TIVEX-657308 format. One line per field, with one value per residue (C-alpha): x, y, z; residue in one letter. Coordinates in steps of 0.25 Angstrom, whole numbers, plus 5000, padded with zeros to 4 digits. Example, Ala and Ser with C-alpha at 12.3 -4.5 7.8 and 13.67 -1.06 7.14 Angstrom:
2
X: [5049/5055];
Y: [4982/4996];
Z: [5031/5029];
residuo: [a/s];
//
This chain:
968
X: [4900/4912/4910/4922/4935/4938/4951/4955/4965/4966/4977/4979/4972/4960/4960/4947/4931/4926/4925/4925/4931/4929/4930/4923/4927/4928/4942/4953/4957/4967/4967/4971/4966/4970/4961/4957/4969/4958/4946/4938/4924/4918/4902/4893/4879/4868/4853/4844/4827/4818/4811/4815/4817/4818/4813/4811/4804/4792/4786/4794/4798/4808/4814/4810/4809/4798/4795/4803/4793/4792/4790/4801/4799/4796/4809/4806/4815/4809/4812/4821/4814/4805/4812/4808/4809/4823/4817/4815/4802/4800/4792/4805/4816/4829/4832/4846/4856/4865/4873/4884/4895/4906/4914/4922/4933/4943/4939/4940/4944/4938/4925/4920/4920/4908/4901/4891/4881/4869/4860/4849/4841/4831/4820/4808/4794/4788/4778/4772/4780/4781/4796/4808/4815/4829/4841/4850/4861/4871/4867/4863/4854/4856/4845/4838/4845/4833/4826/4815/4812/4802/4788/4780/4787/4796/4804/4798/4807/4816/4819/4828/4825/4839/4835/4831/4841/4829/4828/4816/4814/4797/4791/4780/4773/4772/4779/4773/4778/4785/4790/4805/4809/4824/4828/4841/4847/4862/4868/4880/4886/4898/4910/4916/4923/4911/4914/4900/4891/4901/4913/4926/4940/4953/4968/4983/4991/5004/5000/4987/4974/4965/4952/4943/4926/4921/4906/4901/4886/4880/4873/4865/4876/4874/4865/4876/4880/4868/4853/4847/4838/4850/4844/4850/4838/4837/4845/4848/4859/4868/4877/4887/4896/4907/4913/4928/4941/4949/4961/4952/4944/4931/4924/4910/4903/4904/4914/4914/4906/4912/4918/4914/4922/4917/4924/4939/4944/4932/4926/4913/4913/4902/4900/4891/4877/4879/4871/4858/4863/4863/4866/4876/4884/4889/4903/4913/4928/4940/4940/4945/4940/4942/4935/4943/4948/4954/4956/4964/4972/4984/4994/4986/4981/4991/4983/4972/4977/4973/4959/4958/4961/4949/4940/4942/4943/4931/4921/4924/4920/4908/4902/4904/4898/4885/4885/4885/4893/4898/4888/4898/4908/4919/4922/4932/4937/4943/4950/4944/4953/4941/4930/4922/4917/4926/4922/4907/4903/4899/4896/4907/4917/4919/4926/4933/4941/4956/4958/4948/4953/4968/4979/4993/5001/5012/5006/4994/4990/4982/4970/4970/4971/4959/4951/4953/4947/4936/4933/4934/4928/4916/4914/4913/4902/4892/4894/4883/4877/4874/4877/4869/4859/4856/4849/4836/4838/4851/4843/4848/4862/4867/4863/4875/4886/4883/4884/4896/4902/4901/4903/4918/4923/4920/4926/4940/4941/4939/4952/4959/4955/4966/4961/4952/4942/4930/4935/4938/4922/4920/4927/4927/4913/4903/4909/4909/4894/4891/4896/4889/4876/4877/4870/4854/4861/4863/4852/4847/4855/4842/4840/4832/4837/4834/4842/4856/4863/4853/4858/4873/4874/4868/4882/4887/4891/4877/4875/4890/4895/4881/4875/4888/4887/4872/4875/4886/4877/4867/4877/4879/4867/4863/4875/4885/4877/4863/4870/4877/4866/4856/4865/4865/4850/4849/4859/4853/4839/4842/4853/4854/4841/4839/4838/4832/4838/4824/4830/4842/4833/4824/4837/4843/4830/4826/4840/4839/4828/4834/4846/4837/4843/4836/4833/4827/4820/4832/4823/4820/4834/4840/4829/4832/4846/4844/4831/4836/4848/4858/4860/4858/4867/4864/4866/4871/4870/4873/4864/4866/4864/4859/4862/4854/4853/4847/4848/4845/4850/4863/4868/4880/4872/4860/4854/4856/4843/4837/4832/4822/4824/4827/4817/4817/4806/4814/4816/4831/4831/4838/4837/4851/4860/4864/4879/4886/4898/4903/4917/4914/4910/4918/4909/4913/4905/4893/4887/4874/4864/4854/4844/4837/4828/4818/4808/4816/4828/4832/4836/4841/4854/4858/4871/4879/4893/4900/4902/4885/4880/4865/4859/4873/4876/4886/4888/4894/4897/4912/4909/4911/4899/4901/4890/4890/4900/4910/4900/4890/4879/4876/4875/4884/4884/4884/4886/4886/4899/4903/4904/4912/4922/4921/4925/4935/4942/4940/4947/4958/4962/4962/4954/4956/4946/4936/4935/4943/4927/4921/4934/4932/4916/4919/4927/4916/4904/4911/4914/4902/4893/4903/4900/4884/4885/4881/4895/4906/4916/4927/4922/4925/4938/4941/4940/4951/4961/4963/4967/4982/4982/4973/4979/4968/4965/4951/4948/4959/4951/4938/4944/4953/4938/4933/4945/4947/4933/4937/4950/4943/4933/4945/4952/4949/4947/4958/4955/4963/4976/4973/4966/4976/4985/4977/4975/4992/4993/4984/4992/5005/5010/5003/5010/5023/5019/5017/5023/5021/5030/5019/5028/5022/5009/4998/4983/4979/4993/4994/4980/4984/4997/4989/4980/4988/4999/4989/4983/4997/5001/4986/4989/5004/5012/5025/5032/5021/5022/5037/5035/5025/5032/5046/5040/5033/5045/5052/5043/5044/5059/5058/5066/5057/5042/5041/5033/5039/5028/5019/5006/5000/5005/5005/4993/4998/5012/5006/4995/5004/5017/5007/5000/5013/5019/5016/5015/5026/5021/5009/5011/5021/5008/5000/5011/5012/4996/4997/5007/5001/4995/4989/4975/4976/4989/4982/4973/4981/4990/4977/4972/4985/4985/4974/4982/4990/4988/4990/4977/4983/4986/4973/4965/4973/4970/4955/4957/4962/4952/4942/4953/4952/4966/4972/4962/4953/4938/4937/4945/4940/4930/4939/4951/4942/4938/4951/4955/4943/4947/4960/4958/4963/4955/4942/4938/4946/4938/4925/4927/4931/4918/4910/4917/4917/4903/4898/4910/4910/4896/4894/4906/4904/4888/4881/4881/4895/4897/4909/4901/4895/4909/4913/4904/4905/4920/4922/4912/4915/4923/4913/4911/4908/4894/4902/4905/4890/4885/4894/4887/4873/4874/4879/4870/4860/4868/4868/4854/4856/4868/4866/4873/4881/4866/4868/4881/4879/4869/4876/4888/4879/4876/4890/4893/4883/4887/4902/4899/4891/4903/4912/4904/4902/4914/4927/4926/4926/4937/4944/4943/4945/4958/4962/4960/4968/4980/4979/4979/4990];
Y: [4946/4936/4921/4915/4910/4897/4891/4886/4877/4883/4897/4907/4917/4908/4904/4910/4907/4921/4930/4945/4976/4990/5005/5020/5025/5040/5041/5028/5028/5014/5013/4999/4995/4984/4974/4976/4970/4962/4962/4966/4965/4964/4964/4961/4964/4963/4969/4967/4967/4957/4964/4978/4987/4978/4979/4969/4969/4961/4957/4967/4956/4964/4975/4986/4999/5004/5005/4997/4987/4986/4970/4959/4948/4933/4923/4915/4904/4895/4896/4886/4875/4880/4887/4896/4912/4915/4929/4941/4946/4959/4967/4974/4981/4985/5000/5000/4992/4997/4984/4984/4972/4969/4957/4950/4942/4946/4936/4922/4913/4914/4905/4915/4928/4934/4948/4956/4965/4975/4978/4988/4989/4998/4992/4996/4988/4986/4975/4974/4963/4957/4954/4958/4945/4948/4938/4934/4922/4915/4929/4929/4940/4948/4945/4958/4965/4964/4977/4983/4996/5005/5007/5000/4986/4979/4968/4955/4943/4938/4922/4918/4909/4902/4895/4907/4915/4926/4934/4937/4949/4948/4961/4965/4972/4971/4982/4994/4995/5008/5009/5007/4999/4996/4981/4980/4970/4963/4950/4941/4933/4924/4928/4916/4912/4907/4917/4923/4933/4940/4931/4930/4928/4931/4930/4932/4943/4936/4926/4933/4928/4942/4941/4948/4948/4950/4947/4941/4942/4940/4932/4930/4933/4947/4941/4933/4948/4954/4952/4960/4957/4949/4949/4955/4965/4970/4982/4994/5003/4999/5005/4996/4997/4988/4987/4983/4984/4998/4991/4987/4992/4993/4994/4992/4996/5011/5020/5020/5032/5032/5024/5022/5019/5007/5001/4995/4994/4994/5003/5004/5008/5014/5016/5023/5017/5010/5011/5003/4990/4973/4967/4959/4970/4976/4976/4979/4981/4991/5005/5017/5030/5029/5026/5012/5003/4987/4980/4967/4959/4969/4960/4960/4974/4977/4965/4975/4984/4979/4976/4990/4996/4986/4990/5004/5004/4994/5002/5015/5006/5001/5014/5017/5005/5006/5022/5021/5025/5016/5021/5018/5029/5016/5004/4994/4981/4970/4956/4947/4935/4924/4928/4917/4924/4931/4945/4952/4964/4973/4987/4994/4984/4972/4960/4950/4938/4940/4934/4942/4955/4955/4955/4954/4958/4950/4937/4937/4932/4939/4929/4935/4950/4947/4941/4952/4962/4953/4952/4966/4971/4959/4966/4980/4977/4972/4986/4989/4974/4969/4982/4992/4984/4971/4957/4955/4943/4932/4927/4936/4936/4938/4951/4954/4944/4943/4956/4957/4946/4952/4967/4962/4958/4974/4979/4971/4976/4989/4987/4977/4979/4969/4955/4951/4950/4949/4936/4930/4932/4921/4911/4917/4919/4916/4901/4898/4903/4894/4883/4885/4887/4875/4867/4864/4867/4880/4892/4903/4918/4922/4911/4909/4907/4908/4902/4908/4895/4896/4911/4907/4897/4906/4914/4906/4906/4907/4921/4926/4920/4918/4931/4937/4930/4933/4949/4949/4944/4954/4966/4961/4959/4973/4980/4987/5002/4995/4984/4996/5005/4994/4990/5005/5007/4995/4999/5012/5008/4998/5004/5000/4991/4976/4970/4958/4955/4959/4973/4971/4967/4979/4990/4983/4980/4996/4999/4990/4997/5010/5007/5001/4988/4977/4967/4974/4962/4960/4951/4944/4941/4941/4931/4919/4921/4924/4917/4903/4894/4889/4894/4891/4885/4891/4882/4888/4881/4889/4889/4897/4912/4907/4903/4894/4895/4888/4888/4878/4877/4874/4862/4856/4843/4843/4831/4838/4837/4853/4851/4862/4871/4884/4880/4889/4898/4902/4886/4889/4898/4910/4925/4922/4936/4925/4931/4924/4927/4918/4915/4925/4936/4936/4946/4945/4958/4949/4962/4953/4947/4937/4934/4921/4915/4907/4910/4903/4891/4892/4907/4910/4920/4928/4923/4930/4930/4942/4936/4933/4939/4941/4926/4920/4913/4906/4893/4893/4880/4881/4896/4895/4902/4908/4911/4919/4930/4933/4923/4936/4926/4916/4903/4893/4889/4877/4875/4864/4855/4862/4877/4871/4866/4878/4887/4878/4878/4894/4891/4883/4892/4906/4906/4921/4923/4920/4928/4923/4924/4915/4906/4902/4902/4892/4882/4883/4880/4870/4862/4865/4862/4847/4845/4846/4837/4849/4848/4837/4836/4836/4850/4853/4849/4855/4869/4867/4864/4878/4882/4879/4893/4900/4910/4918/4914/4914/4902/4895/4897/4893/4880/4876/4877/4866/4857/4860/4853/4841/4840/4839/4828/4818/4820/4806/4800/4793/4805/4813/4812/4815/4827/4833/4830/4838/4851/4850/4850/4862/4870/4866/4875/4887/4884/4885/4899/4905/4898/4901/4914/4924/4937/4949/4942/4951/4948/4938/4932/4928/4921/4915/4908/4904/4898/4890/4887/4881/4872/4868/4863/4856/4849/4844/4853/4849/4864/4870/4858/4859/4876/4876/4864/4873/4888/4881/4875/4889/4893/4882/4885/4900/4907/4918/4920/4926/4917/4917/4911/4922/4922/4919/4906/4903/4894/4885/4884/4881/4871/4864/4863/4856/4847/4842/4843/4838/4844/4852/4861/4859/4864/4874/4880/4879/4886/4898/4898/4901/4912/4920/4933/4933/4928/4924/4917/4910/4905/4900/4891/4885/4882/4875/4867/4861/4857/4843/4829/4826/4819/4822/4837/4841/4833/4840/4854/4851/4849/4863/4869/4870/4872/4889/4892/4884/4888/4899/4897/4906/4896/4883/4880/4884/4876/4864/4865/4868/4856/4847/4853/4845/4831/4825/4835/4833/4819/4827/4838/4831/4821/4833/4843/4829/4828/4842/4845/4849/4859/4864/4867/4874/4884/4885/4880/4891/4903/4900/4903/4894/4883/4880/4881/4871/4860/4863/4863/4850/4844/4850/4838/4827/4817/4804/4797/4795/4811/4812/4803/4810/4822/4819/4811/4822/4831/4821/4819/4834/4841/4853/4858/4874/4885/4871/4865/4870/4866/4853/4852/4856/4847/4835/4840/4844/4831/4823/4834/4831/4813/4815/4822/4812/4801/4809/4817/4808/4801/4812/4818/4806/4805/4819/4819/4806/4813/4826/4819/4810/4823/4831];
Z: [4948/4944/4944/4952/4945/4940/4937/4922/4919/4906/4907/4915/4907/4909/4923/4926/4922/4924/4931/4937/4951/4948/4949/4945/4933/4938/4945/4939/4952/4956/4972/4977/4992/5001/5007/5022/5032/5037/5029/5018/5015/5002/5004/4991/4991/4982/4982/4974/4975/4968/4958/4965/4954/4942/4929/4917/4904/4907/4895/4885/4876/4866/4877/4868/4872/4882/4897/4906/4911/4927/4929/4930/4920/4924/4920/4908/4914/4923/4937/4946/4954/4965/4978/4989/4984/4987/4982/4992/4993/4986/4998/5003/4996/5002/5000/5011/5018/5029/5030/5042/5042/5051/5048/5059/5055/5069/5080/5079/5067/5052/5055/5065/5057/5055/5052/5058/5051/5051/5041/5039/5026/5022/5016/5007/5008/4994/5000/5014/5020/5034/5032/5026/5019/5016/5014/5025/5025/5034/5043/5059/5061/5075/5084/5085/5076/5066/5064/5057/5055/5047/5047/5060/5055/5063/5066/5070/5068/5058/5052/5040/5031/5025/5015/5009/5016/5020/5033/5034/5043/5050/5053/5062/5051/5036/5028/5020/5005/5003/5018/5021/5032/5039/5044/5051/5058/5062/5058/5058/5048/5044/5039/5031/5019/5009/4997/4999/5007/5016/5017/5024/5015/5019/5014/5019/5022/5026/5037/5041/5034/5031/5033/5023/5022/5009/5001/4988/4990/4975/4974/4986/4999/5003/5012/5019/5022/5028/5027/5013/5001/4992/4979/4968/4964/4978/4978/4990/4995/5005/5015/5020/5033/5037/5049/5049/5057/5055/5049/5037/5024/5019/5006/5001/4988/4992/4998/5014/5020/5032/5043/5057/5069/5077/5089/5091/5076/5068/5058/5052/5036/5030/5016/5007/5002/4990/4979/4976/4975/4976/4989/4980/4978/4991/4996/5006/5007/5009/5009/5000/4993/4978/4967/4963/4971/4971/4983/4986/4996/4999/4992/4980/4979/4967/4960/4959/4950/4936/4941/4947/4932/4925/4934/4934/4918/4917/4925/4917/4904/4909/4915/4900/4893/4904/4903/4918/4928/4939/4951/4963/4968/4970/4966/4974/4969/4980/4976/4989/4992/4992/4983/4976/4964/4955/4958/4962/4957/4972/4967/4971/4977/4967/4975/4966/4967/4966/4953/4948/4953/4955/4944/4946/4933/4938/4942/4935/4920/4910/4912/4928/4922/4913/4924/4932/4922/4918/4931/4934/4923/4927/4940/4934/4925/4936/4943/4932/4928/4943/4951/4945/4938/4945/4943/4948/4951/4949/4938/4930/4934/4921/4920/4931/4928/4911/4909/4919/4911/4898/4901/4908/4894/4890/4903/4901/4887/4891/4898/4891/4877/4870/4878/4867/4879/4870/4864/4875/4879/4870/4877/4891/4892/4879/4878/4891/4892/4881/4887/4902/4894/4885/4895/4900/4914/4911/4913/4908/4911/4919/4927/4940/4951/4966/4977/4979/4974/4962/4961/4962/4951/4942/4943/4931/4916/4912/4921/4916/4903/4896/4902/4896/4882/4882/4884/4874/4864/4867/4865/4852/4847/4853/4850/4859/4860/4863/4872/4880/4880/4884/4896/4898/4901/4908/4918/4920/4920/4932/4939/4953/4951/4944/4932/4923/4910/4904/4909/4901/4889/4891/4890/4878/4869/4873/4868/4856/4851/4853/4845/4835/4834/4826/4838/4851/4857/4867/4878/4867/4863/4875/4883/4875/4880/4894/4897/4892/4894/4884/4870/4855/4845/4832/4821/4807/4793/4780/4768/4754/4759/4772/4787/4794/4809/4819/4836/4846/4861/4864/4873/4878/4880/4870/4877/4890/4898/4901/4915/4911/4921/4912/4900/4889/4885/4872/4866/4868/4856/4858/4850/4842/4836/4825/4818/4807/4798/4787/4779/4769/4779/4790/4798/4812/4816/4821/4813/4808/4819/4814/4824/4826/4838/4845/4834/4823/4824/4811/4802/4790/4787/4777/4772/4761/4757/4752/4737/4737/4725/4722/4720/4724/4737/4738/4745/4759/4759/4761/4770/4785/4794/4808/4817/4829/4827/4836/4845/4850/4851/4863/4856/4847/4834/4824/4809/4800/4800/4787/4794/4805/4797/4789/4802/4805/4792/4794/4807/4803/4791/4797/4811/4812/4800/4813/4824/4839/4845/4835/4834/4847/4845/4835/4844/4855/4847/4840/4852/4860/4850/4847/4861/4861/4849/4838/4831/4828/4836/4827/4821/4835/4836/4823/4828/4836/4827/4822/4835/4832/4824/4835/4844/4850/4865/4862/4852/4860/4872/4867/4860/4874/4881/4872/4870/4886/4886/4877/4886/4898/4893/4888/4900/4904/4888/4881/4869/4880/4875/4860/4863/4870/4859/4851/4860/4860/4846/4846/4857/4856/4845/4850/4864/4858/4851/4864/4875/4889/4887/4892/4894/4888/4884/4880/4887/4875/4873/4887/4887/4875/4882/4893/4887/4877/4887/4896/4885/4880/4892/4895/4885/4888/4877/4883/4879/4888/4900/4900/4901/4911/4920/4918/4923/4935/4940/4937/4946/4957/4956/4958/4967/4969/4971/4957/4947/4934/4925/4917/4924/4909/4910/4925/4924/4913/4919/4934/4930/4921/4930/4941/4931/4927/4941/4956/4970/4969/4958/4963/4978/4974/4965/4980/4986/4977/4977/4991/4991/4977/4979/4965/4963/4948/4952/4963/4954/4942/4954/4959/4944/4942/4953/4948/4937/4944/4940/4954/4961/4975/4973/4967/4978/4988/4980/4982/4995/4996/4989/5001/5010/5009/5014/5003/4993/4994/4994/4981/4974/4979/4967/4955/4961/4962/4948/4942/4948/4943/4929/4930/4926/4938/4947/4942/4949/4960/4959/4958/4971/4979/4976/4980/4992/4997/4991/5005/5009/4993/4992/5005/5002/4987/4986/4991/4981/4977/4963/4962/4965/4951/4947/4955/4950/4935/4937/4943/4933/4920/4915/4920/4907/4912/4917/4930/4932/4928/4939/4949/4946/4946/4958/4966/4962/4967/4980/4982/4977/4982/4975/4977/4968/4961/4956/4941/4940/4943/4933/4924/4928/4925/4912/4906/4912/4902/4893/4894/4894/4882/4874/4879/4872/4860/4856/4861/4848/4840/4847/4846/4831/4829/4837/4828/4815/4820/4823/4811/4802/4809];
residuo: [x/x/x/x/x/x/x/x/x/x/x/x/x/x/x/x/x/x/x/x/x/x/x/x/x/x/x/x/x/x/x/x/x/x/x/x/x/x/x/x/x/x/x/x/x/x/x/x/x/x/x/x/x/x/x/x/x/x/x/x/x/x/x/x/x/x/x/x/x/x/x/x/x/x/x/x/x/x/x/x/x/x/x/x/x/x/x/x/x/x/x/x/x/x/x/x/x/x/x/x/x/x/x/x/x/x/x/x/x/x/x/x/x/x/x/x/x/x/x/x/x/x/x/x/x/x/x/x/x/x/x/x/x/x/x/x/x/x/x/x/x/x/x/x/x/x/x/x/x/x/x/x/x/x/x/x/x/x/x/x/x/x/x/x/x/x/x/x/x/x/x/x/x/x/x/x/x/x/x/x/x/x/x/x/x/x/x/x/x/x/x/x/x/x/x/x/x/x/x/x/x/x/x/x/x/x/x/x/x/x/x/x/x/x/x/x/x/x/x/x/x/x/x/x/x/x/x/x/x/x/x/x/x/x/x/x/x/x/x/x/x/x/x/x/x/x/x/x/x/x/x/x/x/x/x/x/x/x/x/x/x/x/x/x/x/x/x/x/x/x/x/x/x/x/x/x/x/x/x/x/x/x/x/x/x/x/x/x/x/x/x/x/x/x/x/x/x/x/x/x/x/x/x/x/x/x/x/x/x/x/x/x/x/x/x/x/x/x/x/x/x/x/x/x/x/x/x/x/x/x/x/x/x/x/x/x/x/x/x/x/x/x/x/x/x/x/x/x/x/x/x/x/x/x/x/x/x/x/x/x/x/x/x/x/x/x/x/x/x/x/x/x/x/x/x/x/x/x/x/x/x/x/x/x/x/x/x/x/x/x/x/x/x/x/x/x/x/x/x/x/x/x/x/x/x/x/x/x/x/x/x/x/x/x/x/x/x/x/x/x/x/x/x/x/x/x/x/x/x/x/x/x/x/x/x/x/x/x/x/x/x/x/x/x/x/x/x/x/x/x/x/x/x/x/x/x/x/x/x/x/x/x/x/x/x/x/x/x/x/x/x/x/x/x/x/x/x/x/x/x/x/x/x/x/x/x/x/x/x/x/x/x/x/x/x/x/x/x/x/x/x/x/x/x/x/x/x/x/x/x/x/x/x/x/x/x/x/x/x/x/x/x/x/x/x/x/x/x/x/x/x/x/x/x/x/x/x/x/x/x/x/x/x/x/x/x/x/x/x/x/x/x/x/x/x/x/x/x/x/x/x/x/x/x/x/x/x/x/x/x/x/x/x/x/x/x/x/x/x/x/x/x/x/x/x/x/x/x/x/x/x/x/x/x/x/x/x/x/x/x/x/x/x/x/x/x/x/x/x/x/x/x/x/x/x/x/x/x/x/x/x/x/x/x/x/x/x/x/x/x/x/x/x/x/x/x/x/x/x/x/x/x/x/x/x/x/x/x/x/x/x/x/x/x/x/x/x/x/x/x/x/x/x/x/x/x/x/x/x/x/x/x/x/x/x/x/x/x/x/x/x/x/x/x/x/x/x/x/x/x/x/x/x/x/x/x/x/x/x/x/x/x/x/x/x/x/x/x/x/x/x/x/x/x/x/x/x/x/x/x/x/x/x/x/x/x/x/x/x/x/x/x/x/x/x/x/x/x/x/x/x/x/x/x/x/x/x/x/x/x/x/x/x/x/x/x/x/x/x/x/x/x/x/x/x/x/x/x/x/x/x/x/x/x/x/x/x/x/x/x/x/x/x/x/x/x/x/x/x/x/x/x/x/x/x/x/x/x/x/x/x/x/x/x/x/x/x/x/x/x/x/x/x/x/x/x/x/x/x/x/x/x/x/x/x/x/x/x/x/x/x/x/x/x/x/x/x/x/x/x/x/x/x/x/x/x/x/x/x/x/x/x/x/x/x/x/x/x/x/x/x/x/x/x/x/x/x/x/x/x/x/x/x/x/x/x/x/x/x/x/x/x/x/x/x/x/x/x/x/x/x/x/x/x/x/x/x/x/x/x/x/x/x/x/x/x/x/x/x/x/x/x/x/x/x/x/x/x/x/x/x/x/x/x/x/x/x/x/x/x/x/x/x/x/x/x/x/x/x/x/x/x/x/x/x/x/x/x/x/x/x/x/x/x/x/x/x/x/x/x/x/x/x/x/x/x/x/x];
//
């Protein structure tokens, strides 16, 4: 699944944090469909059984060739605080489901909409038991409808455990191991706009409101649609029947088998039986018979063409990459009007937020286009990682999301070869992961989780971006062939089953031995990265002929108190694939790996120059060393001050000598090391001076991310004026070179123009501000409906005009938001409206975020956090969240993936003792924060770090700026 997007104030090309469709490869047909006139049901179900077919390595430490163990290893990470066991008993295993659903949304107001359903589950007895325990949540079981058949047992009674969301069916006798039983019942559930379970959406068609029934089941909400064994390892087959009106259409994971006429204008669609799969992956929606289809609102269907093209091409690519054919007879993708996540990988029917699937060549930016490509590729990757092989439990969620987040880049590169995706990876995924993972409030990739709120909370940057980054590192040290063959073996050996990370180590370890790799102890290496949180900083110092390398745990705030929830059994030491080059070698292929790990904190590496003769080692004191080549390793690098100065000298004299990835790395490492007190702030600032000559998007993105943090910290400090003056000098010549004319720009040219225009206008480059205001006025005064502003710079134009304007500019944008039919344009407008400097306008805007008729529910959290990114809006948003906490927690806090973003996005700029006390007091007053608990812990830690940053860094920044302006 792709996480929900969040709007950024940076540029049109970077409007989204991340992330992420699909088709069968045998036919390259493209069939466009229209969403049903009244309803589309998209029901995504996942079923996994606790320990059913899962196997792991047990005590095989090196993951070498051998017989696959059949016992599951215990976690090396400590368990969370004691709670009631939320796992289903392993006494029974579902084999097949018959599910019948009828959405009723025709009589009465929406608040009375509901659905009726029935389910029959074929169950095999594993161990004798007197009850059948399964999941149900917010369902009313029809009295007298529960029936149990098989053997000589019968239904006796049932009870609901609302805390654990268990439905317990008591039996007259014990079941017999090996016997097959059938459990049937009828039920009724509410159709609400909650963005989870089986829920209600809508859109406008003319003056009519068209209601849509759809679903989001991951991770624990299939139980809201029908009683089921709702755990990821509990897999079964499904026969789905959807009852609908005759003027509607229906889709599911599989093609329709037949139609059954019902009373009046009703018909039942019976779908073919699915493959063995998890509950969270089942889906229903509109009907056709071709292999590849895309669906959207009738007036948006032409916007599906690009996503459809990407899906077809990427699915073909992954079939070849894994050497495993896509196993289903068809693949549909559908853009939904309301969707809480970015997308969901339902097997055979992928559901999307409209911004993640729809692209209009006339109205969408290159950033919108890349988001569609990335999200589609992400979801297609899930058809293997997550759908074909599923994690045994949510503690290994990263096996799903980390792989999809990494492989999405491979998919997009296959389709769009000149977008520089692997270079963008460094700033979009790796640097983001390192930032998130530098806190004691982080968590390991393999993390114990129990209740639904905890499960939802780990759909975060660790599971997605750190998971992706660690996989990228593994591909580097394993090599492409071993990496791919190992993955293929892993998928083939566990297809239609469940896995743990140890199964992956087993596959890679065996393949490493088969390929005669130098390092075959994959488990020993990878466990240090997966079973402990955070990451190392490697300090490199040089001596004649040698490098001294030392690792230690990196924290943004080294003084932060670790709560000890996830104690490391490795002493925060990692098995590090260390690489380096130097000024006289310039070997950026990263072909030479030097390993060091928890057995030693210091190693010595031979260091030779081309001009070395026997016994005559030169003094390298005037040469730079660069470690972590192409930044394949998931670690930071620090040097002595001299080496930092030499690297800066190289950047200033000829930055192109150093590859793009490492230029971005130098800036990112320097700034984060300075933030942690490991490096002088003046060195970090010096790494940015060369940007006046940099013309690559990626290093600029790395720098702007760090400089943006400084800007945020200084917003209420008197030093902000001088810092803004420095930023203006840095960017004004570059903007004059580019201007806002984006006509006929390539993808990356558009990215650069958007990036630099946004920065120039933000820091008051006069020509940028005036051009933006003039373009916006021209749009406001246009006599036709066509927008004259190029999509690549629209966000910058909108935001700048609204920031420097008043009510007229804001109201015009809001009216355009009401009328636009393009999801990317709607997102730009929502972000730009948060740029206003008028407190009353922003307060009014905040109130509209909880009025779904004004701002869609799926967009509320992103809008609030974007307002909070505005210095004027920050206190307004924080006050608003506290005042509306009960509503926000009810609507978004119970399993919503966006809830943590709401907290972190609103508080990320806090840097005063007063704000820290507000956070602590709020947490004390609200002991049950649900899926937001981890986010509040991170917010408190980050605020403490920000306070220390202000105390330590404002004086040296003041001195550096004074020296800069006095010498330039």
